[in-house]
C-alpha positions in Angstrom: 20.8 59.0 -288.6 21.0 60.6 -292.1 19.7 64.3 -292.5 17.4 63.4 -295.1 15.4 61.2 -292.6 15.1 63.9 -290.6 13.8 66.2 -292.9 11.2 63.7 -294.3 10.3 63.5 -290.6 9.6 67.4 -290.5 7.9 67.4 -293.8 5.5 64.4 -292.6 4.7 66.4 -289.2 3.8 69.5 -291.3 1.5 67.6 -293.5 0.0 65.8 -290.8 -0.5 68.7 -288.7 -2.1 70.9 -291.5 -4.4 68.1 -292.5 -5.6 67.4 -289.1 -6.2 71.1 -288.4 -8.1 71.3 -291.3 -10.3 68.2 -290.8 -11.2 68.8 -287.6 -10.0 72.3 -286.1 -12.1 75.1 -285.7 -11.5 78.3 -287.9 -8.6 79.4 -286.1 -7.1 76.0 -286.3 -7.8 75.8 -289.9 -6.2 79.5 -290.7 -3.4 78.6 -288.5 -2.8 75.4 -290.7 -3.1 77.0 -293.6 -0.5 79.6 -292.7 1.8 76.7 -291.5 1.4 74.9 -294.9 1.9 78.1 -297.0 5.1 79.1 -294.9 6.7 75.3 -295.3 6.0 75.5 -299.1 7.4 79.4 -299.2 10.5 77.9 -297.2 11.1 75.1 -299.4 10.7 77.2 -302.4 13.3 79.9 -300.9 15.7 77.0 -299.9 15.5 75.4 -303.7 15.6 78.4 -306.1 17.3 81.2 -304.4 20.9 81.9 -304.0 22.7 82.4 -300.8 22.7 86.1 -300.7 18.9 86.0 -301.0 18.0 83.2 -299.0 18.5 84.7 -295.4 16.5 87.9 -296.3 13.7 85.8 -297.9 13.6 83.8 -294.8 13.4 86.5 -292.7 10.6 88.0 -294.5 8.5 84.8 -294.7 9.1 84.6 -290.8 7.9 88.2 -290.7 4.6 87.4 -292.5 4.1 84.1 -290.8 4.3 85.8 -287.2 1.9 88.6 -288.7 -0.3 86.1 -289.6 -0.2 84.6 -286.1 -0.5 87.8 -284.4 -3.8 88.3 -286.5 -5.3 85.2 -285.5 -4.2 85.8 -281.8 -5.8 89.0 -281.9 -9.2 87.7 -283.2 -9.4 84.3 -281.7 -7.4 85.0 -278.4 -6.2 81.5 -277.3 -3.0 80.1 -275.4 -2.1 77.7 -278.4 -2.3 80.7 -280.8 -0.1 82.8 -278.3 2.5 80.1 -278.2 2.8 79.5 -281.8 3.1 83.3 -282.3 6.1 83.5 -279.4 7.7 80.6 -281.2 7.5 82.2 -284.6 9.3 85.3 -282.9 12.1 83.0 -281.9 12.2 81.8 -285.5 12.5 85.5 -286.7 15.0 86.0 -284.2 17.0 83.3 -285.1 17.0 84.3 -288.9 17.5 88.2 -287.9 20.7 87.3 -285.7 22.4 84.8 -288.3 21.5 87.7 -291.2 22.9 90.4 -289.2 26.1 88.5 -288.0 26.5 87.5 -291.5 26.8 84.0 -290.6 26.2 80.7 -292.4 23.5 78.4 -291.0 25.3 75.8 -288.8 24.2 72.9 -286.6 22.6 75.2 -284.1 20.7 76.9 -286.5 19.2 73.6 -288.1 18.7 72.6 -284.4 16.7 75.9 -283.1 15.0 75.9 -286.5 13.7 72.4 -286.4 12.6 72.6 -282.8 10.8 75.8 -283.0 8.6 74.1 -286.2 8.0 71.2 -284.3 7.0 73.4 -281.3 4.7 75.3 -283.5 3.2 72.2 -284.9 2.7 70.9 -281.4 0.6 74.2 -280.5 -1.4 73.9 -283.8 -2.1 70.1 -282.9 -3.2 70.9 -279.4 -5.3 73.9 -280.3 -7.2 71.5 -283.1 -7.5 68.6 -280.5 -9.1 71.1 -277.9 -11.2 72.5 -280.6 -12.6 69.0 -281.6 -12.9 67.7 -278.0 -15.1 71.1 -277.3 -17.2 70.3 -280.2 -17.8 66.6 -279.6 -18.7 67.7 -275.9 -21.1 70.3 -277.3 -22.8 67.9 -279.4 -23.4 65.3 -276.7 -24.5 67.9 -274.2 -27.0 69.3 -276.9 -28.1 65.7 -277.6 -28.8 64.8 -273.9 -30.6 68.1 -273.8 -33.1 67.3 -276.5 -33.6 63.5 -275.2 -34.5 65.0 -271.7 -36.9 68.0 -273.1 -40.6 66.8 -272.9 -42.1 65.7 -276.3 -44.0 68.6 -277.9 -47.9 67.4 -277.8 
């Protein structure tokens, strides 16, 4: 399969996850979606406009900021999916640090781990969004049933 198709699949998954989290998620899911969207845009701009000598450092810096954002969300909202996203982002940070310190050029292994971690983070956010959406719908149904069961005011 040509690599541009894989790149297109990853970009569609990022866009779909961001839109889903903003549309159906709670506050934490929306923030996480915006963080991932901003991180993806940052990575695109870095890959497009920076030379090889600065690209790895810029990716490392972006990974640090994204991990710090997930950490802040995890401390504030304390959910399992946020912990998973935060740990996966730490793996991403470690990957870029390893390649930078080893003065290695990105290779096939780097691409596979980078994309697998990105998809894992997207799955964590999608899971958190689906859970928040389901809880909100269940709470609305419970509230409607409670209002239907209450005696009418005279």
